[in-house]
N, CA, C and O atoms as a Maestro MAE file, in Angstrom:
{
 s_m_m2io_version
 :::
 2.0.0
}

f_m_ct {
 s_m_title
 :::
 protein
 m_atom[148] {
  # First column is atom index #
  i_m_mmod_type
  r_m_x_coord
  r_m_y_coord
  r_m_z_coord
  i_m_residue_number
  s_m_chain_name
  s_m_pdb_residue_name
  s_m_pdb_atom_name
  i_m_atomic_number
  :::
  1 25 -4.395 -7.712 9.193 1 A "MET " " N  " 7
  2 3 -3.209 -6.753 9.665 1 A "MET " " CA " 6
  3 2 -2.973 -5.330 8.190 1 A "MET " " C  " 6
  4 15 -2.948 -5.580 6.985 1 A "MET " " O  " 8
  5 25 -2.815 -3.725 8.934 2 A "PRO " " N  " 7
  6 3 -2.348 -3.481 7.494 2 A "PRO " " CA " 6
  7 2 -0.701 -3.547 7.346 2 A "PRO " " C  " 6
  8 15 0.224 -3.306 8.123 2 A "PRO " " O  " 8
  9 25 -0.760 -3.867 6.356 3 A "ARG " " N  " 7
  10 3 0.684 -3.390 6.497 3 A "ARG " " CA " 6
  11 2 1.878 -2.130 5.117 3 A "ARG " " C  " 6
  12 15 1.419 -1.633 4.088 3 A "ARG " " O  " 8
  13 25 2.822 -2.025 5.441 4 A "GLU " " N  " 7
  14 3 3.624 -1.405 4.989 4 A "GLU " " CA " 6
  15 2 4.351 -1.446 3.752 4 A "GLU " " C  " 6
  16 15 5.441 -2.008 3.651 4 A "GLU " " O  " 8
  17 25 3.858 -0.952 2.956 5 A "ILE " " N  " 7
  18 3 4.715 -1.832 1.234 5 A "ILE " " CA " 6
  19 2 5.354 -0.337 0.866 5 A "ILE " " C  " 6
  20 15 4.875 0.719 1.277 5 A "ILE " " O  " 8
  21 25 6.293 -0.429 0.183 6 A "SER " " N  " 7
  22 3 7.090 0.949 -0.017 6 A "SER " " CA " 6
  23 2 7.901 0.400 -2.150 6 A "SER " " C  " 6
  24 15 8.642 1.112 -2.827 6 A "SER " " O  " 8
  25 25 7.205 -1.336 -2.629 7 A "ASP " " N  " 7
  26 3 7.926 -1.103 -4.065 7 A "ASP " " CA " 6
  27 2 5.848 -1.177 -5.045 7 A "ASP " " C  " 6
  28 15 4.797 -1.802 -4.901 7 A "ASP " " O  " 8
  29 25 6.261 -0.389 -5.693 8 A "ILE " " N  " 7
  30 3 5.205 -0.142 -6.357 8 A "ILE " " CA " 6
  31 2 4.336 -0.779 -7.131 8 A "ILE " " C  " 6
  32 15 3.105 -0.759 -7.164 8 A "ILE " " O  " 8
  33 25 5.586 -1.663 -8.095 9 A "LYS " " N  " 7
  34 3 4.887 -2.887 -8.326 9 A "LYS " " CA " 6
  35 2 4.451 -4.166 -7.539 9 A "LYS " " C  " 6
  36 15 3.958 -5.134 -8.118 9 A "LYS " " O  " 8
  37 25 4.634 -4.126 -6.359 10 A "ASN " " N  " 7
  38 3 4.042 -5.202 -4.908 10 A "ASN " " CA " 6
  39 2 2.797 -4.700 -4.558 10 A "ASN " " C  " 6
  40 15 1.814 -5.404 -4.327 10 A "ASN " " O  " 8
  41 25 2.847 -2.933 -4.499 11 A "PHE " " N  " 7
  42 3 1.475 -2.496 -4.181 11 A "PHE " " CA " 6
  43 2 0.923 -2.600 -5.396 11 A "PHE " " C  " 6
  44 15 0.012 -3.399 -5.179 11 A "PHE " " O  " 8
  45 25 0.855 -2.240 -6.859 12 A "ILE " " N  " 7
  46 3 -0.294 -2.904 -7.619 12 A "ILE " " CA " 6
  47 2 -0.493 -4.087 -7.866 12 A "ILE " " C  " 6
  48 15 -1.536 -4.205 -8.508 12 A "ILE " " O  " 8
  49 25 -0.051 -4.934 -7.690 13 A "GLU " " N  " 7
  50 3 -0.935 -6.521 -7.145 13 A "GLU " " CA " 6
  51 2 -1.496 -6.607 -5.891 13 A "GLU " " C  " 6
  52 15 -2.627 -7.047 -5.682 13 A "GLU " " O  " 8
  53 25 -0.711 -6.186 -5.019 14 A "ILE " " N  " 7
  54 3 -1.763 -6.417 -3.594 14 A "ILE " " CA " 6
  55 2 -3.398 -5.218 -4.525 14 A "ILE " " C  " 6
  56 15 -4.487 -5.780 -4.642 14 A "ILE " " O  " 8
  57 25 -3.328 -4.541 -4.754 15 A "CYS " " N  " 7
  58 3 -4.513 -3.596 -4.728 15 A "CYS " " CA " 6
  59 2 -4.902 -5.230 -5.974 15 A "CYS " " C  " 6
  60 15 -5.205 -6.168 -5.237 15 A "CYS " " O  " 8
  61 25 -4.936 -5.601 -7.247 16 A "ARG " " N  " 7
  62 3 -5.414 -6.125 -7.823 16 A "ARG " " CA " 6
  63 2 -6.317 -7.631 -7.379 16 A "ARG " " C  " 6
  64 15 -7.016 -8.387 -8.054 16 A "ARG " " O  " 8
  65 25 -5.941 -7.629 -6.011 17 A "ARG " " N  " 7
  66 3 -7.257 -9.259 -5.330 17 A "ARG " " CA " 6
  67 2 -7.895 -8.000 -4.968 17 A "ARG " " C  " 6
  68 15 -7.876 -6.772 -4.883 17 A "ARG " " O  " 8
  69 25 -8.799 -9.761 -4.725 18 A "LYS " " N  " 7
  70 3 -10.053 -9.407 -4.475 18 A "LYS " " CA " 6
  71 2 -9.879 -8.330 -2.631 18 A "LYS " " C  " 6
  72 15 -9.678 -7.170 -2.271 18 A "LYS " " O  " 8
  73 25 -10.066 -9.371 -2.160 19 A "ASP " " N  " 7
  74 3 -9.408 -9.408 -0.862 19 A "ASP " " CA " 6
  75 2 -9.636 -8.540 0.175 19 A "ASP " " C  " 6
  76 15 -10.142 -8.660 1.291 19 A "ASP " " O  " 8
  77 25 -8.695 -6.802 -1.027 20 A "ALA " " N  " 7
  78 3 -7.991 -5.673 -0.401 20 A "ALA " " CA " 6
  79 2 -9.357 -4.522 -0.742 20 A "ALA " " C  " 6
  80 15 -9.747 -4.305 -1.889 20 A "ALA " " O  " 8
  81 25 -9.912 -3.918 0.408 21 A "SER " " N  " 7
  82 3 -10.879 -3.854 0.577 21 A "SER " " CA " 6
  83 2 -10.263 -1.946 0.694 21 A "SER " " C  " 6
  84 15 -10.828 -1.172 -0.079 21 A "SER " " O  " 8
  85 25 -9.374 -1.470 1.462 22 A "SER " " N  " 7
  86 3 -8.788 -0.391 1.235 22 A "SER " " CA " 6
  87 2 -7.674 0.481 0.689 22 A "SER " " C  " 6
  88 15 -6.998 -0.228 -0.057 22 A "SER " " O  " 8
  89 25 -6.991 2.229 0.759 23 A "ALA " " N  " 7
  90 3 -5.331 1.444 1.114 23 A "ALA " " CA " 6
  91 2 -5.419 3.437 1.100 23 A "ALA " " C  " 6
  92 15 -6.481 4.023 0.888 23 A "ALA " " O  " 8
  93 25 -4.009 4.209 1.384 24 A "ARG " " N  " 7
  94 3 -4.273 4.424 2.173 24 A "ARG " " CA " 6
  95 2 -2.764 4.471 1.782 24 A "ARG " " C  " 6
  96 15 -1.960 3.572 2.028 24 A "ARG " " O  " 8
  97 25 -2.278 6.551 0.643 25 A "ILE " " N  " 7
  98 3 -0.817 6.338 0.625 25 A "ILE " " CA " 6
  99 2 -0.467 7.686 1.730 25 A "ILE " " C  " 6
  100 15 -1.024 8.781 1.804 25 A "ILE " " O  " 8
  101 25 0.675 7.121 2.528 26 A "LYS " " N  " 7
  102 3 0.751 8.184 3.977 26 A "LYS " " CA " 6
  103 2 2.509 8.556 3.036 26 A "LYS " " C  " 6
  104 15 3.444 7.853 2.652 26 A "LYS " " O  " 8
  105 25 2.203 9.951 3.014 27 A "ARG " " N  " 7
  106 3 3.750 11.041 1.833 27 A "ARG " " CA " 6
  107 2 4.208 11.836 3.298 27 A "ARG " " C  " 6
  108 15 3.526 12.718 3.820 27 A "ARG " " O  " 8
  109 25 5.471 11.341 3.821 28 A "SER " " N  " 7
  110 3 6.178 12.249 4.059 28 A "SER " " CA " 6
  111 2 7.412 12.528 3.547 28 A "SER " " C  " 6
  112 15 7.919 12.142 2.493 28 A "SER " " O  " 8
  113 25 8.033 13.554 4.784 29 A "LYS " " N  " 7
  114 3 9.981 14.152 4.234 29 A "LYS " " CA " 6
  115 2 9.614 13.079 3.153 29 A "LYS " " C  " 6
  116 15 8.724 12.953 2.311 29 A "LYS " " O  " 8
  117 25 10.926 12.222 3.646 30 A "LYS " " N  " 7
  118 3 11.736 11.458 2.685 30 A "LYS " " CA " 6
  119 2 11.390 10.552 1.990 30 A "LYS " " C  " 6
  120 15 12.247 10.156 1.200 30 A "LYS " " O  " 8
  121 25 9.848 9.753 1.975 31 A "THR " " N  " 7
  122 3 9.959 9.009 1.826 31 A "THR " " CA " 6
  123 2 8.204 8.114 1.698 31 A "THR " " C  " 6
  124 15 7.888 7.208 2.469 31 A "THR " " O  " 8
  125 25 7.454 8.545 0.779 32 A "SER " " N  " 7
  126 3 6.543 7.589 0.432 32 A "SER " " CA " 6
  127 2 5.902 6.158 0.436 32 A "SER " " C  " 6
  128 15 5.830 5.264 -0.407 32 A "SER " " O  " 8
  129 25 5.533 6.283 1.528 33 A "ALA " " N  " 7
  130 3 4.547 4.792 2.000 33 A "ALA " " CA " 6
  131 2 3.221 4.432 1.884 33 A "ALA " " C  " 6
  132 15 2.586 5.180 2.628 33 A "ALA " " O  " 8
  133 25 2.619 3.800 1.423 34 A "ILE " " N  " 7
  134 3 1.427 3.062 1.397 34 A "ILE " " CA " 6
  135 2 1.041 2.450 1.708 34 A "ILE " " C  " 6
  136 15 1.639 1.458 1.292 34 A "ILE " " O  " 8
  137 25 -0.652 1.805 3.007 35 A "LYS " " N  " 7
  138 3 -1.194 1.409 3.596 35 A "LYS " " CA " 6
  139 2 -1.750 1.211 2.806 35 A "LYS " " C  " 6
  140 15 -1.753 1.656 1.658 35 A "LYS " " O  " 8
  141 25 -2.738 -0.033 3.679 36 A "PHE " " N  " 7
  142 3 -3.879 -0.709 3.150 36 A "PHE " " CA " 6
  143 2 -4.478 -1.799 3.895 36 A "PHE " " C  " 6
  144 15 -3.752 -2.507 4.593 36 A "PHE " " O  " 8
  145 25 -5.692 -2.005 3.822 37 A "LYS " " N  " 7
  146 3 -6.171 -3.144 5.042 37 A "LYS " " CA " 6
  147 2 -7.230 -4.158 4.493 37 A "LYS " " C  " 6
  148 15 -7.681 -5.037 5.227 37 A "LYS " " O  " 8
  :::
 }
 m_bond[147] {
  # First column is bond index #
  i_m_from
  i_m_to
  i_m_order
  :::
  1 1 2 1
  2 2 3 1
  3 3 4 2
  4 3 5 1
  5 5 6 1
  6 6 7 1
  7 7 8 2
  8 7 9 1
  9 9 10 1
  10 10 11 1
  11 11 12 2
  12 11 13 1
  13 13 14 1
  14 14 15 1
  15 15 16 2
  16 15 17 1
  17 17 18 1
  18 18 19 1
  19 19 20 2
  20 19 21 1
  21 21 22 1
  22 22 23 1
  23 23 24 2
  24 23 25 1
  25 25 26 1
  26 26 27 1
  27 27 28 2
  28 27 29 1
  29 29 30 1
  30 30 31 1
  31 31 32 2
  32 31 33 1
  33 33 34 1
  34 34 35 1
  35 35 36 2
  36 35 37 1
  37 37 38 1
  38 38 39 1
  39 39 40 2
  40 39 41 1
  41 41 42 1
  42 42 43 1
  43 43 44 2
  44 43 45 1
  45 45 46 1
  46 46 47 1
  47 47 48 2
  48 47 49 1
  49 49 50 1
  50 50 51 1
  51 51 52 2
  52 51 53 1
  53 53 54 1
  54 54 55 1
  55 55 56 2
  56 55 57 1
  57 57 58 1
  58 58 59 1
  59 59 60 2
  60 59 61 1
  61 61 62 1
  62 62 63 1
  63 63 64 2
  64 63 65 1
  65 65 66 1
  66 66 67 1
  67 67 68 2
  68 67 69 1
  69 69 70 1
  70 70 71 1
  71 71 72 2
  72 71 73 1
  73 73 74 1
  74 74 75 1
  75 75 76 2
  76 75 77 1
  77 77 78 1
  78 78 79 1
  79 79 80 2
  80 79 81 1
  81 81 82 1
  82 82 83 1
  83 83 84 2
  84 83 85 1
  85 85 86 1
  86 86 87 1
  87 87 88 2
  88 87 89 1
  89 89 90 1
  90 90 91 1
  91 91 92 2
  92 91 93 1
  93 93 94 1
  94 94 95 1
  95 95 96 2
  96 95 97 1
  97 97 98 1
  98 98 99 1
  99 99 100 2
  100 99 101 1
  101 101 102 1
  102 102 103 1
  103 103 104 2
  104 103 105 1
  105 105 106 1
  106 106 107 1
  107 107 108 2
  108 107 109 1
  109 109 110 1
  110 110 111 1
  111 111 112 2
  112 111 113 1
  113 113 114 1
  114 114 115 1
  115 115 116 2
  116 115 117 1
  117 117 118 1
  118 118 119 1
  119 119 120 2
  120 119 121 1
  121 121 122 1
  122 122 123 1
  123 123 124 2
  124 123 125 1
  125 125 126 1
  126 126 127 1
  127 127 128 2
  128 127 129 1
  129 129 130 1
  130 130 131 1
  131 131 132 2
  132 131 133 1
  133 133 134 1
  134 134 135 1
  135 135 136 2
  136 135 137 1
  137 137 138 1
  138 138 139 1
  139 139 140 2
  140 139 141 1
  141 141 142 1
  142 142 143 1
  143 143 144 2
  144 143 145 1
  145 145 146 1
  146 146 147 1
  147 147 148 2
  :::
 }
}
């Protein structure tokens, strides 16, 4: 399941894992949210 992450440090930790296949950065007007599968 894709999960939304708002904390950048948490995002970088998860991106280093081998089971992270893709990431998508969604930019909105108020905040930027990052989703990955």
